TITORPA-194845 format. One record per atom (N, C-alpha, C, O, CB): residue number from 0; residue in three letters; chain; atom name; x, y, z. Coordinates in nm, 2 decimals, padded with zeros to 4 digits. Each point is the difference from the previous one (the first is absolute). Glycine has a CB too. Example, Ala and Ser with C-alpha at 12.3 -4.5 7.8 and 13.67 -1.06 7.14 Angstrom:
<recs>
    n  res  chain  atom       x       y       z
    0  ala      A     N   01.32  -00.57   00.78
    0  ala      A    CA  -00.09   00.12   00.00
    0  ala      A     C   00.09   00.12   00.00
    0  ala      A     O   00.10   00.00   00.07
    0  ala      A    CB  -00.29  -00.12   00.05
    1  ser      A     N   00.15   00.23  -00.19
    1  ser      A    CA   00.09   00.11   00.00
    1  ser      A     C  -00.08   00.11   00.08
    1  ser      A     O   00.05   00.11   00.01
    1  ser      A    CB   00.07  -00.17  -00.23
</recs>
This chain:
<recs>
    n  res  chain  atom       x       y       z
    0  met      A     N   00.11  -00.12  -00.03
    0  met      A    CA  -00.11   00.12   00.05
    0  met      A     C   00.10   00.15  -00.02
    0  met      A     O   00.09   00.02   00.08
    0  met      A    CB  -00.26  -00.20   00.15
    1  met      A     N   00.13   00.26  -00.33
    1  met      A    CA   00.08   00.07  -00.02
    1  met      A     C  -00.06   00.15   00.04
    1  met      A     O  -00.10   00.01  -00.07
    1  met      A    CB   00.21  -00.18  -00.09
    2  phe      A     N  -00.11   00.28   00.22
    2  phe      A    CA  -00.06   00.12   00.01
    2  phe      A     C   00.08   00.13   00.04
    2  phe      A     O   00.12   00.01   00.02
    2  phe      A    CB  -00.31  -00.16   00.03
    3  leu      A     N   00.08   00.26  -00.05
    3  leu      A    CA   00.14   00.11   00.00
    3  leu      A     C  -00.02   00.08   00.13
    3  leu      A     O  -00.10   00.08   00.00
    3  leu      A    CB   00.13  -00.03  -00.27
    4  ile      A     N   00.04  -00.06   00.37
    4  ile      A    CA   00.03   00.08   00.13
    4  ile      A     C   00.11   00.09  -00.06
    4  ile      A     O   00.09  -00.02  -00.08
    4  ile      A    CB  -00.15  -00.16   00.28
    5  leu      A     N  -00.03   00.33  -00.12
    5  leu      A    CA   00.03   00.11  -00.02
    5  leu      A     C   00.06   00.10   00.09
    5  leu      A     O  -00.09   00.03   00.07
    5  leu      A    CB  -00.06  -00.11  -00.21
    6  thr      A     N   00.26   00.16   00.18
    6  thr      A    CA   00.08   00.05   00.09
    6  thr      A     C  -00.11   00.19  -00.05
    6  thr      A     O  -00.03   00.06  -00.10
    6  thr      A    CB   00.36  -00.29   00.10
    7  phe      A     N  -00.35   00.23   00.16
    7  phe      A    CA  -00.05   00.15   00.01
    7  phe      A     C   00.05   00.05   00.10
    7  phe      A     O   00.05  -00.06   00.09
    7  phe      A    CB  -00.24   00.02  -00.19
    8  arg      A     N   00.19   00.21   00.10
    8  arg      A    CA   00.04   00.07   00.09
    8  arg      A     C  -00.17   00.08   00.09
    8  arg      A     O  -00.10   00.07  -00.04
    8  arg      A    CB   00.41  -00.04  -00.13
    9  ile      A     N  -00.29  -00.07   00.24
    9  ile      A    CA  -00.19   00.07   00.04
    9  ile      A     C   00.01   00.14   00.07
    9  ile      A     O  -00.05  -00.02  -00.12
    9  ile      A    CB  -00.05  -00.24   00.19
   10  lys      A     N   00.10   00.35  -00.03
   10  lys      A    CA  -00.01   00.11   00.04
   10  lys      A     C  -00.01   00.02   00.10
   10  lys      A     O  -00.11  -00.03   00.04
   10  lys      A    CB   00.07   00.07  -00.17
   11  asp      A     N   00.12   00.00   00.21
   11  asp      A    CA  -00.01  -00.02   00.18
   11  asp      A     C  -00.03  -00.13   00.10
   11  asp      A     O  -00.03  -00.01   00.12
   11  asp      A    CB  -00.05   00.22  -00.18
   12  val      A     N   00.12  -00.32  -00.08
   12  val      A    CA  -00.03  -00.13   00.06
   12  val      A     C   00.15  -00.06   00.00
   12  val      A     O   00.05  -00.02   00.11
   12  val      A    CB  -00.33  -00.02  -00.20
   13  gly      A     N   00.36   00.00  -00.04
   13  gly      A    CA   00.12  -00.04   00.01
   13  gly      A     C  -00.03  -00.10  -00.13
   13  gly      A     O  -00.10  -00.01  -00.07
   13  gly      A    CB   00.18   00.06   00.35
   14  val      A     N   00.04  -00.13  -00.30
   14  val      A    CA  -00.01  -00.11  -00.11
   14  val      A     C  -00.07  -00.14  -00.01
   14  val      A     O   00.04  -00.07   00.10
   14  val      A    CB   00.16   00.18  -00.11
   15  thr      A     N  -00.29  -00.17  -00.08
   15  thr      A    CA  -00.05  -00.10   00.04
   15  thr      A     C   00.01  -00.09  -00.14
   15  thr      A     O   00.06   00.08  -00.07
   15  thr      A    CB  -00.21   00.04   00.28
   16  cys      A     N   00.13  -00.24  -00.28
   16  cys      A    CA   00.05  -00.09  -00.09
   16  cys      A     C  -00.16  -00.09   00.02
   16  cys      A     O  -00.01  -00.09   00.07
   16  cys      A    CB   00.33   00.10  -00.05
   17  lys      A     N  -00.42   00.04  -00.10
   17  lys      A    CA  -00.13  -00.10  -00.02
   17  lys      A     C   00.00   00.01  -00.16
   17  lys      A     O   00.08   00.06  -00.08
   17  lys      A    CB  -00.26  -00.01   00.33
   18  lys      A     N   00.04  -00.14  -00.26
   18  lys      A    CA  -00.11   00.04  -00.11
   18  lys      A     C  -00.07   00.07   00.01
   18  lys      A     O  -00.07   00.03   00.10
   18  lys      A    CB   00.06  -00.18  -00.15
   19  ile      A     N   00.02   00.23  -00.10
   19  ile      A    CA  -00.13   00.17   00.02
   19  ile      A     C  -00.12  -00.05  -00.10
   19  ile      A     O   00.00  -00.05  -00.11
   19  ile      A    CB   00.21   00.32   00.12
   20  tyr      A     N  -00.31  -00.24   00.08
   20  tyr      A    CA  -00.15   00.04  -00.07
   20  tyr      A     C  -00.01   00.14  -00.01
   20  tyr      A     O   00.02   00.07   00.10
   20  tyr      A    CB  -00.15  -00.27   00.01
   21  his      A     N   00.09   00.30  -00.25
   21  his      A    CA  -00.07   00.15   00.02
   21  his      A     C  -00.15  -00.07   00.06
   21  his      A     O  -00.03  -00.12   00.02
   21  his      A    CB   00.16   00.30  -00.26
   22  glu      A     N  -00.17  -00.13   00.25
   22  glu      A    CA  -00.14   00.08   00.04
   22  glu      A     C  -00.02   00.13  -00.01
   22  glu      A     O   00.08   00.07   00.06
   22  glu      A    CB  -00.09  -00.23   00.07
   23  asp      A     N  -00.06   00.21  -00.17
   23  asp      A    CA  -00.06   00.13   00.00
   23  asp      A     C   00.07   00.15   00.06
   23  asp      A     O  -00.06   00.06   00.09
   23  asp      A    CB  -00.13  -00.23  -00.07
   24  gly      A     N   00.34   00.22  -00.07
   24  gly      A    CA   00.09   00.04   00.04
   24  gly      A     C   00.06  -00.04   00.11
   24  gly      A     O   00.08   00.07   00.07
   24  gly      A    CB  -00.17   00.05  -00.19
   25  lys      A     N   00.07  -00.21   00.14
   25  lys      A    CA   00.11  -00.09   00.13
   25  lys      A     C   00.03  -00.15  -00.07
   25  lys      A     O  -00.04  -00.06  -00.09
   25  lys      A    CB  -00.08   00.17   00.34
   26  ile      A     N   00.25  -00.13  -00.11
   26  ile      A    CA   00.08  -00.12  -00.05
   26  ile      A     C  -00.04  -00.13   00.11
   26  ile      A     O  -00.06   00.03   00.10
   26  ile      A    CB   00.28   00.15  -00.22
   27  arg      A     N  -00.20  -00.27   00.11
   27  arg      A    CA  -00.02  -00.08   00.12
   27  arg      A     C   00.13  -00.11  -00.04
   27  arg      A     O   00.04  -00.04  -00.10
   27  arg      A    CB  -00.34   00.08   00.15
   28  leu      A     N   00.33  -00.06   00.05
   28  leu      A    CA   00.15  -00.09   00.00
   28  leu      A     C  -00.05  -00.13   00.09
   28  leu      A     O  -00.02   00.02   00.12
   28  leu      A    CB   00.23   00.21  -00.12
   29  lys      A     N  -00.22  -00.32  -00.05
   29  lys      A    CA   00.00  -00.15   00.06
   29  lys      A     C   00.12  -00.04  -00.02
   29  lys      A     O   00.08   00.02  -00.09
   29  lys      A    CB  -00.30  -00.09   00.04
   30  ser      A     N   00.23  -00.01   00.18
   30  ser      A    CA   00.10  -00.03   00.00
   30  ser      A     C  -00.02  -00.19   00.01
   30  ser      A     O  -00.10  -00.05   00.04
   30  ser      A    CB   00.20   00.33   00.06
   31  ile      A     N   00.03  -00.35  -00.16
   31  ile      A    CA  -00.02  -00.14  -00.02
   31  ile      A     C  -00.01  -00.06   00.08
   31  ile      A     O  -00.02  -00.12  -00.03
   31  ile      A    CB   00.11   00.13  -00.10
   32  asn      A     N  -00.10   00.03   00.29
   32  asn      A    CA  -00.02  -00.07   00.12
   32  asn      A     C  -00.15   00.04   00.05
   32  asn      A     O  -00.02   00.11   00.05
   32  asn      A    CB   00.28  -00.11   00.02
   33  asp      A     N  -00.36  -00.08  -00.09
   33  asp      A    CA  -00.13  -00.02   00.05
   33  asp      A     C   00.04   00.09   00.14
   33  asp      A     O  -00.08   00.09   00.02
   33  asp      A    CB  -00.03  -00.35  -00.14
   34  lys      A     N   00.20   00.25   00.20
   34  lys      A    CA  -00.06   00.04   00.08
   34  lys      A     C   00.03   00.09   00.06
   34  lys      A     O   00.02   00.00   00.12
   34  lys      A    CB  -00.08  -00.15  -00.11
   35  tyr      A     N   00.10   00.28  -00.10
   35  tyr      A    CA   00.00   00.15   00.00
   35  tyr      A     C  -00.13   00.04  -00.07
   35  tyr      A     O  -00.08  -00.07  -00.06
   35  tyr      A    CB   00.33   00.09   00.07
   36  val      A     N  -00.25   00.10   00.01
   36  val      A    CA  -00.15   00.08  -00.03
   36  val      A     C   00.02   00.09  -00.13
   36  val      A     O   00.12   00.04   00.00
   36  val      A    CB  -00.18  -00.03   00.27
   37  asp      A     N   00.01   00.02  -00.35
   37  asp      A    CA  -00.01   00.07  -00.09
   37  asp      A     C   00.06   00.14  -00.04
   37  asp      A     O  -00.10   00.06  -00.04
   37  asp      A    CB  -00.06  -00.20   00.07
   38  met      A     N   00.25   00.21  -00.03
   38  met      A    CA   00.05   00.13   00.03
   38  met      A     C  -00.08   00.08  -00.09
   38  met      A     O   00.03  -00.02  -00.12
   38  met      A    CB   00.19  -00.05   00.20
   39  val      A     N  -00.30   00.16  -00.06
   39  val      A    CA  -00.08   00.12  -00.13
   39  val      A     C   00.05   00.13   00.00
   39  val      A     O  -00.01   00.05   00.12
   39  val      A    CB  -00.22  -00.15  -00.10
   40  tyr      A     N   00.29   00.18  -00.10
   40  tyr      A    CA   00.05   00.11  -00.03
   40  tyr      A     C  -00.06   00.09  -00.08
   40  tyr      A     O  -00.06  -00.05  -00.09
   40  tyr      A    CB   00.22  -00.05   00.14
   41  pro      A     N  -00.17   00.27  -00.04
   41  pro      A    CA  -00.05   00.03  -00.16
   41  pro      A     C   00.14   00.00  -00.08
   41  pro      A     O   00.11   00.04   00.05
   41  pro      A    CB  -00.34   00.13   00.01
   42  ala      A     N   00.22  -00.21  -00.20
   42  ala      A    CA   00.10  -00.01  -00.09
   42  ala      A     C   00.08   00.11  -00.04
   42  ala      A     O   00.04   00.01  -00.11
   42  ala      A    CB  -00.16  -00.17   00.06
   43  glu      A     N   00.13   00.25   00.13
   43  glu      A    CA   00.06   00.11  -00.03
   43  glu      A     C   00.08   00.04   00.11
   43  glu      A     O   00.07   00.10  -00.01
   43  glu      A    CB  -00.23  -00.04  -00.15
   44  asp      A     N   00.15  -00.13   00.29
   44  asp      A    CA   00.08  -00.04   00.12
   44  asp      A     C   00.15  -00.08  -00.06
   44  asp      A     O   00.12   00.04   00.03
   44  asp      A    CB  -00.37  -00.08   00.15
   45  ser      A     N   00.23  -00.04  -00.25
   45  ser      A    CA   00.06  -00.12  -00.03
   45  ser      A     C   00.14   00.05  -00.14
   45  ser      A     O  -00.01   00.07  -00.10
   45  ser      A    CB  -00.27  -00.24   00.19
   46  ile      A     N   00.39   00.10  -00.05
   46  ile      A    CA   00.10  -00.01  -00.11
   46  ile      A     C   00.04  -00.13   00.00
   46  ile      A     O   00.05  -00.07   00.09
   46  ile      A    CB   00.02   00.30  -00.09
   47  leu      A     N  -00.11  -00.26  -00.17
   47  leu      A    CA   00.08  -00.17   00.01
   47  leu      A     C   00.18   00.02  -00.06
   47  leu      A     O   00.07   00.07  -00.08
   47  leu      A    CB  -00.35  -00.22  -00.02
   48  leu      A     N   00.30   00.04   00.22
   48  leu      A    CA   00.13   00.01   00.00
   48  leu      A     C   00.12  -00.12  -00.07
   48  leu      A     O   00.12  -00.01  -00.01
   48  leu      A    CB  -00.23   00.15   00.21
   49  gly      A     N  -00.02  -00.23  -00.24
   49  gly      A    CA   00.07  -00.14  -00.10
   49  gly      A     C  -00.07  -00.09  -00.01
   49  gly      A     O  -00.10   00.03   00.07
   49  gly      A    CB   00.28  -00.01  -00.01
   50  lys      A     N  -00.19  -00.11  -00.12
   50  lys      A    CA  -00.06  -00.13  -00.05
   50  lys      A     C   00.10  -00.12   00.05
   50  lys      A     O   00.13   00.02   00.01
   50  lys      A    CB  -00.25   00.11  -00.23
   51  leu      A     N   00.06  -00.26   00.25
   51  leu      A    CA   00.02  -00.10   00.03
   51  leu      A     C  -00.07  -00.11  -00.06
   51  leu      A     O  -00.12   00.00   00.01
   51  leu      A    CB   00.20   00.12   00.14
   52  tyr      A     N   00.02  -00.24  -00.21
   52  tyr      A    CA  -00.10  -00.10  -00.12
   52  tyr      A     C   00.03  -00.11   00.09
   52  tyr      A     O  -00.05  -00.11  -00.02
   52  tyr      A    CB   00.07   00.19  -00.27
</recs>
């Protein structure tokens, strides 16, 4: 199984590696580990730093 993981810097939060979903001007960052809850932020507060395959 291959999927794309993106590295993001979130304003006032820090850096994280997650799968991304775009929803109504926001981004939902989902961990591949189900024990962590999704993170939702305004799209303008995020900066894409890199891609991992």
